[in-house]
C-alpha positions as CSV (number, residue, x, y, z in Angstrom):
1,M,-30.5,27.3,-52.2
2,L,-29.1,27.6,-48.8
3,I,-30.5,26.4,-45.5
4,D,-30.0,28.1,-42.2
5,S,-29.9,25.2,-40.1
6,H,-30.2,26.9,-36.5
7,C,-32.1,30.3,-36.1
8,H,-34.9,31.9,-33.6
9,I,-36.8,34.1,-35.8
10,H,-39.9,32.6,-34.5
11,A,-39.2,34.1,-31.4
12,S,-41.4,37.3,-30.6
13,E,-39.2,38.1,-27.8
14,F,-36.6,38.8,-30.6
15,Y,-38.5,39.7,-33.4
16,P,-41.4,41.4,-31.8
17,E,-42.5,43.6,-35.0
18,N,-40.5,42.5,-38.0
19,R,-40.3,38.9,-38.1
20,E,-42.1,38.5,-41.2
21,D,-40.0,40.8,-43.1
22,V,-37.0,38.7,-41.9
23,Y,-38.7,35.5,-42.9
24,R,-39.5,37.4,-46.7
25,R,-35.8,38.9,-46.9
26,A,-34.7,35.1,-46.4
27,I,-37.2,33.4,-48.8
28,D,-36.5,36.1,-51.4
29,S,-32.8,35.0,-51.4
30,N,-33.7,31.4,-51.9
31,T,-32.6,30.7,-48.4
32,Q,-34.7,28.3,-45.9
33,M,-34.5,27.9,-42.5
34,I,-35.0,25.4,-39.2
35,V,-36.3,27.3,-36.3
36,V,-35.1,25.9,-32.7
37,G,-36.9,26.0,-29.6
38,T,-35.3,26.4,-26.6
39,S,-38.1,26.1,-23.8
40,E,-41.5,24.5,-23.6
41,A,-43.4,27.6,-24.4
42,D,-40.8,28.7,-27.2
43,S,-41.0,25.1,-28.6
44,K,-44.7,25.6,-29.2
45,E,-44.1,29.1,-30.8
46,A,-41.7,27.4,-33.0
47,V,-44.3,25.0,-34.1
48,E,-46.8,27.6,-34.7
49,F,-44.7,29.8,-36.7
50,A,-43.1,26.7,-39.1
51,S,-46.5,25.6,-39.5
52,H,-47.6,28.9,-40.9
53,H,-44.4,29.4,-43.5
54,E,-43.3,27.8,-46.3
55,G,-39.3,27.0,-46.4
56,V,-39.3,26.5,-42.6
57,W,-38.8,23.5,-40.1
58,V,-38.9,23.2,-36.8
59,V,-36.8,21.5,-33.7
60,V,-38.1,21.4,-30.5
61,G,-36.6,20.9,-27.1
62,V,-35.3,22.8,-23.9
63,H,-32.0,24.8,-23.6
64,P,-29.6,23.6,-20.8
65,H,-30.1,27.1,-19.2
66,D,-33.8,26.7,-19.2
67,T,-34.0,22.9,-17.9
68,Q,-34.5,24.4,-14.4
69,H,-38.3,25.5,-15.5
70,G,-38.9,21.9,-16.7
71,W,-38.8,20.1,-20.0
72,E,-41.6,17.3,-19.6
73,K,-44.0,19.0,-22.0
74,I,-41.8,18.7,-24.9
75,E,-42.6,14.7,-25.4
76,Q,-46.3,16.3,-25.5
77,I,-45.4,17.9,-28.6
78,L,-43.4,14.9,-30.2
79,K,-46.5,13.0,-29.6
80,E,-48.7,15.2,-31.5
81,K,-46.4,15.0,-34.5
82,P,-46.5,18.4,-36.0
83,E,-45.8,18.0,-39.8
84,K,-42.6,20.1,-40.0
85,L,-41.2,18.8,-36.8
86,I,-37.5,17.3,-38.0
87,G,-35.6,16.9,-34.6
88,I,-35.0,17.5,-31.0
89,G,-33.0,20.5,-29.7
90,E,-31.2,22.6,-28.9
91,I,-30.7,20.7,-25.7
92,G,-27.2,19.8,-23.7
93,L,-25.3,21.2,-21.2
94,D,-23.8,24.5,-20.5
95,Y,-21.4,24.7,-17.4
96,F,-20.2,28.1,-18.7
97,Y,-23.3,30.0,-17.1
98,N,-24.9,27.2,-14.9
99,N,-28.0,28.9,-15.2
100,S,-29.7,25.7,-14.1
101,P,-28.1,23.4,-11.6
102,R,-25.7,20.5,-13.6
103,D,-27.7,17.8,-12.1
104,V,-30.9,18.9,-13.7
105,Q,-29.1,19.9,-16.9
106,I,-28.2,16.2,-17.0
107,R,-31.2,14.9,-16.5
108,A,-33.2,16.9,-18.9
109,L,-30.4,15.7,-21.5
110,E,-31.1,12.2,-20.7
111,E,-34.7,12.3,-21.1
112,Q,-34.6,14.2,-24.3
113,L,-32.1,11.8,-26.0
114,S,-34.3,9.0,-24.9
115,W,-37.2,11.0,-26.6
116,A,-34.7,11.3,-29.8
117,M,-34.5,7.5,-29.8
118,K,-38.1,6.6,-29.2
119,Y,-39.4,9.1,-32.1
120,T,-35.9,8.8,-34.4
121,L,-35.3,12.1,-34.5
122,P,-31.7,13.8,-35.0
123,V,-30.6,16.4,-32.2
124,S,-29.3,19.8,-32.2
125,F,-26.6,20.0,-29.3
126,H,-25.6,23.1,-27.3
127,V,-22.6,22.2,-25.3
128,R,-20.2,24.5,-23.5
129,D,-17.6,23.8,-21.2
130,A,-19.2,20.3,-20.4
131,Y,-17.8,17.8,-22.9
132,D,-16.4,15.6,-19.8
133,D,-19.8,15.0,-18.7
134,F,-21.4,15.3,-22.4
135,W,-19.6,12.6,-24.2
136,P,-20.4,9.6,-21.2
137,I,-24.0,10.7,-21.5
138,F,-23.9,10.6,-25.4
139,D,-22.3,7.7,-25.9
140,N,-24.8,5.8,-23.8
141,F,-27.4,6.6,-26.6
142,S,-26.2,4.4,-29.3
143,G,-27.4,5.7,-32.8
144,I,-28.1,9.1,-31.9
145,K,-27.4,11.7,-35.1
146,G,-26.9,15.3,-34.8
147,V,-24.9,18.4,-35.1
148,L,-23.0,20.3,-32.4
149,H,-24.4,23.6,-32.8
150,C,-22.3,27.0,-32.6
151,F,-19.2,24.7,-32.0
152,T,-16.1,26.6,-31.1
153,D,-14.2,24.4,-28.6
154,T,-10.7,22.7,-29.5
155,P,-9.4,20.3,-31.9
156,A,-9.5,17.2,-29.9
157,T,-13.2,17.6,-29.3
158,L,-13.8,18.4,-32.9
159,A,-12.1,14.8,-33.6
160,K,-14.4,13.1,-30.7
161,A,-17.4,14.5,-32.6
162,L,-16.3,13.5,-36.1
163,S,-15.5,10.0,-34.8
164,R,-19.3,9.9,-33.6
165,G,-20.6,10.7,-36.8
166,L,-21.7,14.2,-35.7
167,Y,-22.3,17.4,-37.7
168,I,-20.8,20.6,-36.8
169,G,-22.6,23.9,-36.7
170,V,-20.7,26.9,-38.2
171,N,-22.0,30.4,-38.1
172,G,-20.8,34.0,-37.9
173,I,-18.2,33.2,-35.4
174,S,-16.2,31.8,-38.2
175,T,-16.2,35.2,-40.0
176,F,-15.2,37.4,-37.3
177,T,-13.0,35.3,-34.7
178,K,-9.6,36.9,-33.9
179,D,-8.4,33.3,-32.5
180,S,-6.1,31.5,-34.7
181,T,-6.4,28.2,-33.2
182,Q,-10.0,28.8,-33.8
183,Q,-9.9,30.0,-37.5
184,A,-7.5,26.8,-38.3
185,M,-10.1,24.4,-36.6
186,F,-13.1,25.8,-38.7
187,S,-10.7,25.4,-41.9
188,S,-10.1,21.8,-40.9
189,I,-13.6,20.6,-40.8
190,P,-14.6,18.5,-43.5
191,L,-16.8,19.9,-45.7
192,E,-19.2,16.7,-46.0
193,R,-19.6,17.4,-42.0
194,I,-20.5,21.1,-42.0
195,L,-23.8,22.3,-41.4
196,L,-24.3,26.5,-41.9
197,E,-26.2,28.7,-39.2
198,T,-26.8,31.9,-38.1
199,D,-28.1,31.6,-34.8
200,A,-30.2,34.5,-35.5
201,P,-30.5,36.9,-33.8
202,F,-27.0,36.4,-32.4
203,L,-23.6,36.2,-33.7
204,T,-24.1,38.5,-36.6
205,P,-21.1,37.8,-39.4
206,S,-18.6,40.1,-40.7
207,P,-19.1,42.5,-42.6
208,L,-22.5,42.9,-41.0
209,R,-21.5,43.4,-37.4
210,G,-23.4,45.6,-35.1
211,T,-27.2,44.6,-36.8
212,I,-29.4,42.1,-35.7
213,N,-28.7,38.6,-37.5
214,E,-31.1,37.2,-39.9
215,P,-31.3,33.7,-41.7
216,V,-30.3,35.6,-45.0
217,N,-27.1,36.5,-43.5
218,V,-26.2,32.7,-43.7
219,V,-24.4,33.3,-47.0
220,E,-21.9,34.9,-45.4
221,V,-20.9,32.4,-43.3
222,A,-20.8,30.1,-47.0
223,K,-18.7,33.0,-48.5
224,Q,-16.2,32.6,-45.5
225,Q,-16.0,28.6,-45.9
226,S,-15.3,29.1,-49.6
227,K,-12.5,31.7,-49.3
228,V,-10.7,29.9,-46.6
229,R,-10.9,26.7,-48.5
230,N,-10.4,28.1,-52.0
231,L,-13.7,26.6,-53.1
232,P,-16.2,27.9,-55.4
233,L,-19.1,29.5,-53.4
234,T,-21.5,27.2,-55.3
235,T,-19.8,23.8,-53.9
236,V,-19.8,25.4,-50.4
237,I,-23.5,25.9,-50.7
238,C,-24.3,22.5,-52.4
239,A,-22.6,20.7,-50.1
240,T,-23.8,22.2,-46.7
241,T,-27.3,22.2,-47.9
242,A,-27.0,18.4,-48.8
243,N,-25.7,17.8,-45.3
244,T,-28.5,19.6,-43.7
245,Q,-31.2,17.6,-45.9
246,T,-29.2,14.4,-44.8
247,L,-29.3,14.9,-41.1
248,F,-32.7,16.3,-40.9
249,A,-34.3,13.8,-43.6
250,L,-35.5,16.7,-45.9
251,N,-35.0,14.9,-49.0
């Protein structure tokens, strides 16, 4: 069994007509998935989708891009304790686009991390060009567990993440990047710290570039890890699935 640890197939804006087909293709291939909220409304849609689909779990939160529109209603979802809610995310800081003011992003991150501690939930992080601000905030919340989703930063940042016990989200970028430093970095991540993800509908892996991404494609990320590590595919699948189950308490 594979688990796509981060996707957005619940979102009707991305899959307006075919999300049931997308879901069924994944399940038929023995792939389960975690759907991830990015705003208050999107998180509610993710909870609703997970509640009606076997093999689907949900994390809720407000993406840094959307923090300008508010994040306070996320705690109400947490209080309601949906049966398949397993974490908070994707939350963090994004200074590449600055779609929300930096001070707002920081306040939203801090409050959502306080909820992660209050409700004892792991976190899916989105951090881009913002680690100088991120690490001091993260370090203020002792004991937080989580994954750096869609990680593409430097080996130095990777070392800081691993030293803090964080998992690393590896997706289709690892299959098509031409950056040799990135390629080497992806290969250097300890297998016991990797979560496989698609970020569907985005970042479709090779050899499927040019199509809309789906959870069923997470196997292509596993195949790439198998190739670069010279390990059997089953070894990669078993290890990364176990990592996801451990972080999100799915055992």
